[in-house]
C-alpha positions as CSV (number, residue, x, y, z in Angstrom):
1,X,11.5,-29.0,-47.4
2,X,13.0,-26.8,-44.7
3,X,15.0,-28.0,-41.8
4,X,12.0,-27.5,-39.4
5,X,9.7,-29.8,-41.3
6,X,9.3,-33.4,-40.2
7,X,11.0,-36.1,-42.2
8,X,9.0,-38.5,-44.3
9,X,9.9,-41.2,-41.7
10,X,8.6,-39.1,-38.9
11,X,5.3,-38.5,-40.8
12,X,4.8,-42.2,-41.4
13,X,5.6,-43.1,-37.8
14,X,3.3,-40.4,-36.4
15,X,0.4,-41.5,-38.6
16,X,0.9,-45.2,-37.9
17,X,1.2,-44.7,-34.1
18,X,-2.0,-42.5,-34.1
19,X,-4.0,-45.0,-36.1
20,X,-2.9,-48.0,-33.9
21,X,-3.5,-46.0,-30.8
22,X,-7.1,-45.3,-31.8
23,X,-7.7,-48.9,-32.7
24,X,-6.5,-50.2,-29.4
25,X,-8.4,-47.6,-27.5
26,X,-11.6,-49.0,-29.0
27,X,-10.8,-52.8,-28.8
28,X,-8.8,-54.9,-26.5
29,X,-5.6,-56.1,-28.2
30,X,-6.6,-59.7,-27.6
31,X,-9.9,-59.2,-29.5
32,X,-8.2,-58.1,-32.7
33,X,-7.5,-61.0,-34.9
34,X,-5.6,-58.9,-37.5
35,X,-4.8,-55.3,-38.0
36,X,-2.9,-53.6,-40.7
37,X,-2.1,-49.9,-41.0
38,X,-0.4,-48.9,-44.2
39,X,1.0,-45.3,-44.4
40,X,2.6,-43.7,-47.5
41,X,3.9,-40.2,-47.6
42,X,5.3,-39.1,-50.9
43,X,5.6,-35.7,-52.5
44,X,3.6,-34.2,-49.6
45,X,0.7,-36.5,-50.0
46,X,-0.4,-38.7,-47.1
47,X,-2.2,-42.0,-47.8
48,X,-3.5,-44.1,-44.9
49,X,-5.2,-47.4,-45.2
50,X,-6.5,-49.3,-42.2
51,X,-7.8,-52.9,-42.0
52,X,-9.2,-54.4,-38.8
53,X,-10.5,-58.0,-38.3
54,X,-12.3,-58.7,-35.1
55,X,-14.6,-61.6,-34.3
56,X,-18.3,-61.1,-34.9
57,X,-19.1,-61.8,-31.3
58,X,-16.9,-59.0,-29.9
59,X,-18.9,-56.2,-28.5
60,X,-18.0,-52.7,-29.7
61,X,-18.1,-50.5,-32.6
62,X,-18.2,-51.7,-36.2
63,X,-14.6,-52.4,-37.4
64,X,-15.2,-50.4,-40.6
65,X,-16.1,-47.3,-38.5
66,X,-13.0,-47.8,-36.3
67,X,-10.8,-48.2,-39.4
68,X,-12.2,-44.9,-40.9
69,X,-11.7,-43.2,-37.5
70,X,-8.2,-44.5,-37.3
71,X,-7.3,-43.1,-40.7
72,X,-8.8,-39.7,-39.8
73,X,-6.9,-39.7,-36.5
74,X,-3.7,-40.5,-38.4
75,X,-4.3,-37.6,-40.8
76,X,-5.0,-35.2,-37.9
77,X,-1.8,-36.3,-36.1
78,X,0.2,-35.5,-39.2
79,X,-1.5,-32.1,-39.5
80,X,-0.5,-31.4,-35.9
81,X,3.0,-32.5,-36.6
82,X,3.4,-30.0,-39.3
83,X,1.9,-27.2,-37.2
84,X,4.5,-27.6,-34.5
């Protein structure tokens, strides 16, 4: 790793922030019963796991789709971080 590359901590924080940002752009925070974003970055491999629990009566997109979108958004944010 060169000096200019982000640290593992920066990668994890960037991915986590991006995923949470997407989740709360789709749902009001008060409508989310539970949300878990797990990010691992080891040996240059990024793993993002997102879980969202919202009540069935909350209008909006399917939680599974939002979780998938949040994970993709996290990966894209990390890609952009490395491109800087």
